[in-house]
C-alpha positions as CSV (number, residue, x, y, z in Angstrom):
1,X,-16.2,-34.2,7.1
2,X,-18.3,-35.3,4.0
3,X,-22.0,-34.7,3.3
4,X,-23.0,-38.0,4.8
5,X,-21.3,-37.2,8.1
6,X,-22.8,-33.7,8.0
7,X,-26.3,-35.2,7.6
8,X,-25.8,-36.8,11.1
9,X,-25.4,-33.3,12.5
10,X,-28.5,-31.2,12.0
11,X,-26.7,-28.0,12.6
12,X,-24.4,-28.5,9.7
13,X,-25.5,-27.9,6.1
14,X,-24.4,-30.1,3.2
15,X,-21.5,-28.8,1.1
16,X,-22.3,-27.6,-2.4
17,X,-19.6,-29.6,-4.3
18,X,-19.7,-27.3,-7.3
19,X,-19.1,-24.2,-5.1
20,X,-16.3,-26.0,-3.3
21,X,-14.7,-26.9,-6.7
22,X,-14.9,-23.2,-7.7
23,X,-13.3,-22.2,-4.4
24,X,-10.5,-24.7,-4.8
25,X,-9.7,-23.6,-8.4
26,X,-9.6,-20.0,-7.3
27,X,-6.3,-20.6,-5.7
28,X,-4.7,-20.7,-9.1
29,X,-6.0,-17.3,-9.9
30,X,-4.6,-16.0,-6.7
31,X,-1.2,-17.7,-7.4
32,X,-1.2,-16.1,-10.8
33,X,-1.6,-12.6,-9.3
34,X,1.3,-13.2,-6.9
35,X,3.6,-14.7,-9.6
36,X,3.0,-11.9,-12.1
37,X,3.5,-9.3,-9.3
38,X,6.8,-10.9,-8.1
39,X,8.1,-11.2,-11.7
40,X,7.3,-7.7,-12.8
41,X,8.1,-5.7,-9.6
42,X,11.2,-7.5,-8.2
43,X,13.6,-5.4,-10.2
44,X,11.9,-2.0,-9.6
45,X,14.2,-0.7,-6.8
46,X,14.0,1.5,-4.9
47,X,10.3,2.3,-5.0
48,X,7.8,4.3,-3.0
49,X,4.2,3.4,-2.6
50,X,1.8,6.4,-2.6
51,X,-1.7,6.3,-1.3
52,X,-4.6,8.8,-1.3
53,X,-8.3,9.3,-2.2
54,X,-9.7,8.3,-5.6
55,X,-12.2,11.2,-5.3
56,X,-10.0,14.3,-5.7
57,X,-10.2,15.9,-9.2
58,X,-7.1,17.3,-10.9
59,X,-7.9,20.8,-9.8
60,X,-7.9,19.9,-6.1
61,X,-4.9,20.9,-4.1
62,X,-4.3,17.4,-2.8
63,X,-4.2,16.0,-6.3
64,X,-1.7,18.6,-7.2
65,X,0.3,17.9,-4.1
66,X,0.4,14.2,-5.0
67,X,1.5,14.9,-8.5
68,X,4.3,17.2,-7.4
69,X,5.4,14.8,-4.7
70,X,5.5,11.9,-7.1
71,X,7.5,13.9,-9.7
72,X,10.1,14.9,-7.2
73,X,10.4,11.3,-5.9
74,X,10.7,10.0,-9.5
75,X,13.4,12.6,-10.3
76,X,15.2,11.5,-7.1
77,X,15.4,8.0,-8.4
78,X,12.4,6.3,-6.9
79,X,9.9,4.2,-8.9
80,X,6.4,5.3,-7.8
81,X,3.7,2.7,-7.1
82,X,0.1,3.7,-6.8
83,X,-3.3,1.9,-6.9
84,X,-3.5,2.8,-10.6
85,X,-6.9,4.5,-10.4
86,X,-8.2,8.1,-10.4
87,X,-7.7,10.9,-7.9
88,X,-4.4,10.9,-6.0
89,X,-3.5,7.5,-7.5
90,X,-3.7,9.2,-10.9
91,X,-1.8,12.2,-9.6
92,X,1.0,9.9,-8.3
93,X,1.3,8.0,-11.6
94,X,1.1,11.2,-13.6
95,X,3.9,12.9,-11.6
96,X,6.1,9.8,-11.9
97,X,5.3,9.3,-15.6
98,X,6.7,12.8,-16.2
99,X,9.8,12.1,-14.2
100,X,12.9,9.9,-14.6
101,X,11.8,6.7,-12.9
102,X,9.0,4.1,-13.6
103,X,5.4,4.8,-12.9
104,X,3.6,1.6,-11.7
105,X,-0.1,1.0,-11.1
106,X,-1.5,-1.9,-9.1
107,X,-5.1,-1.8,-10.4
108,X,-8.0,-3.4,-8.6
109,X,-11.4,-4.4,-10.1
110,X,-14.1,-2.6,-8.1
111,X,-17.8,-2.0,-8.7
112,X,-17.3,1.8,-8.3
113,X,-14.6,4.4,-8.7
114,X,-11.8,2.3,-10.0
115,X,-10.7,2.7,-13.6
116,X,-7.1,2.6,-14.7
117,X,-5.3,5.9,-15.3
118,X,-3.2,6.3,-18.5
119,X,0.1,7.3,-16.7
120,X,1.5,3.8,-16.1
121,X,4.8,2.4,-17.4
122,X,3.8,-0.9,-15.7
123,X,0.2,-1.8,-15.0
124,X,-0.9,-4.9,-13.1
125,X,-4.5,-6.0,-12.6
126,X,-5.8,-7.6,-9.4
127,X,-9.1,-9.1,-8.3
128,X,-8.0,-9.6,-4.7
129,X,-7.1,-6.9,-2.3
130,X,-4.9,-9.1,-0.2
131,X,-2.5,-10.0,-3.0
132,X,-2.4,-6.4,-4.2
133,X,-1.6,-5.2,-0.7
134,X,1.4,-7.6,-0.5
135,X,2.8,-6.0,-3.6
136,X,2.5,-2.5,-2.1
137,X,4.6,-3.6,0.9
138,X,7.0,-6.2,-0.5
139,X,9.2,-3.9,-2.7
140,X,8.5,-0.5,-1.1
141,X,11.4,1.5,0.4
142,X,8.8,4.0,1.8
143,X,5.1,4.6,2.1
144,X,3.7,8.1,1.4
145,X,0.2,8.6,2.6
146,X,-1.8,11.6,1.3
147,X,-5.4,12.5,2.4
148,X,-7.9,9.7,1.7
149,X,-10.8,7.6,2.9
150,X,-11.2,4.0,4.2
151,X,-8.9,2.5,1.6
152,X,-6.1,4.9,2.5
153,X,-6.7,4.3,6.2
154,X,-6.6,0.6,5.6
155,X,-3.2,0.8,3.9
156,X,-1.9,3.1,6.6
157,X,-3.0,0.7,9.4
158,X,-1.7,-2.2,7.5
159,X,1.9,-0.9,7.2
160,X,2.0,0.4,10.8
161,X,0.8,-3.0,12.0
162,X,3.4,-4.9,10.0
163,X,6.2,-2.7,11.1
164,X,5.1,-2.6,14.7
165,X,4.8,-6.4,14.9
166,X,8.1,-7.0,13.1
167,X,6.5,-8.7,10.1
168,X,8.2,-6.4,7.7
169,X,11.2,-4.1,7.8
170,X,11.1,-0.6,9.2
171,X,10.6,1.8,6.3
172,X,9.6,5.5,6.3
173,X,5.8,6.0,6.6
174,X,5.3,9.6,5.7
175,X,1.9,11.3,6.2
176,X,1.4,14.4,4.0
177,X,-1.0,17.2,5.1
178,X,-0.9,18.1,8.8
179,X,-4.3,19.9,8.5
180,X,-5.9,16.6,7.3
181,X,-4.2,14.2,9.6
182,X,-4.0,16.2,12.9
183,X,-7.3,14.9,14.3
184,X,-6.4,11.2,13.7
185,X,-2.9,11.7,15.1
186,X,-4.3,13.5,18.2
187,X,-6.6,10.5,18.7
188,X,-3.6,8.1,18.5
189,X,-1.9,10.1,21.3
190,X,-4.9,11.0,23.5
191,X,-6.9,7.7,23.2
192,X,-4.8,4.8,21.9
193,X,-1.7,5.6,24.0
194,X,-3.8,6.8,26.9
195,X,-5.8,3.6,26.9
196,X,-2.6,1.4,26.4
197,X,-3.6,-0.1,23.1
198,X,-0.4,1.2,21.6
199,X,2.9,2.3,23.1
200,X,4.2,5.9,23.1
201,X,7.1,4.6,21.0
202,X,4.7,3.5,18.3
203,X,4.1,7.1,17.4
204,X,7.6,7.2,16.0
205,X,6.6,4.7,13.3
206,X,5.5,7.6,11.1
207,X,6.3,11.2,10.3
208,X,4.1,14.1,9.3
209,X,5.1,16.7,6.6
210,X,3.4,19.2,4.4
211,X,5.6,19.6,1.3
212,X,7.0,17.4,-1.4
213,X,10.5,18.5,-0.5
214,X,10.0,17.3,3.1
215,X,8.7,13.9,1.8
216,X,11.9,13.4,-0.2
217,X,14.0,14.6,2.7
218,X,12.3,12.3,5.2
219,X,13.0,9.3,3.1
220,X,16.6,10.1,2.4
221,X,17.2,10.8,6.1
222,X,15.9,7.4,7.0
223,X,18.5,5.8,4.6
224,X,21.5,7.9,5.6
225,X,22.9,5.1,7.6
226,X,21.6,2.0,5.8
227,X,21.0,0.7,2.3
228,X,17.8,0.8,0.4
229,X,18.3,-2.9,-0.1
230,X,16.8,-5.1,2.6
231,X,19.2,-6.9,4.9
232,X,19.3,-10.7,4.9
233,X,17.1,-10.8,8.0
234,X,14.7,-8.3,6.4
235,X,14.5,-10.3,3.2
236,X,13.5,-13.3,5.4
237,X,10.7,-11.3,6.9
238,X,9.5,-10.1,3.5
239,X,9.4,-13.7,2.3
240,X,6.8,-14.4,5.1
241,X,4.4,-11.6,4.3
């Protein structure tokens, strides 16, 4: 519908052609983010995506837990992927940077909080959350979720939804810190399952641990009977993320 046709319908406002042009050209910026992400991350295997709050300082126990967890994962042969910012993201990159495997940051431009940490072997910059989130999922062999806020909860809900609906392969989703997560997980059981919005079996999509050693063990246990490499069917699903 062009502006002349819109003029015949009082409820529809004319299109700002300059704004529409900017929107149309923005697709190339989005494409560039995907292409760079695919090219630079496709060979980083296996990898673990780690999430957590940007607000914990280095002296906080959760920061230290994140750093130790990332170091053990890195020494066990996993590249570590974080959001590239401060807090637990920095802790994850710092631990991996000191280990044997690559430390990767998927940095996002935000009005507050986000500044790139210096512990990255590979750093990618994103303007769009959705393209960045694809990169977190596409090459991950596991998700490790430490205490965090809305962004962390968003990533947790995203991966649980993708696995639950079969849009991505089943990978370990490991929550770290039972004291922090207990209230949410009780709500899953007592409200979501009780009200029928999820199935009891959906509670098996994640595990809850408290130590870095248990994080590593949970991931290796998942892959005892299968390869870290996605199957042909799983690769097909990942192409459609």
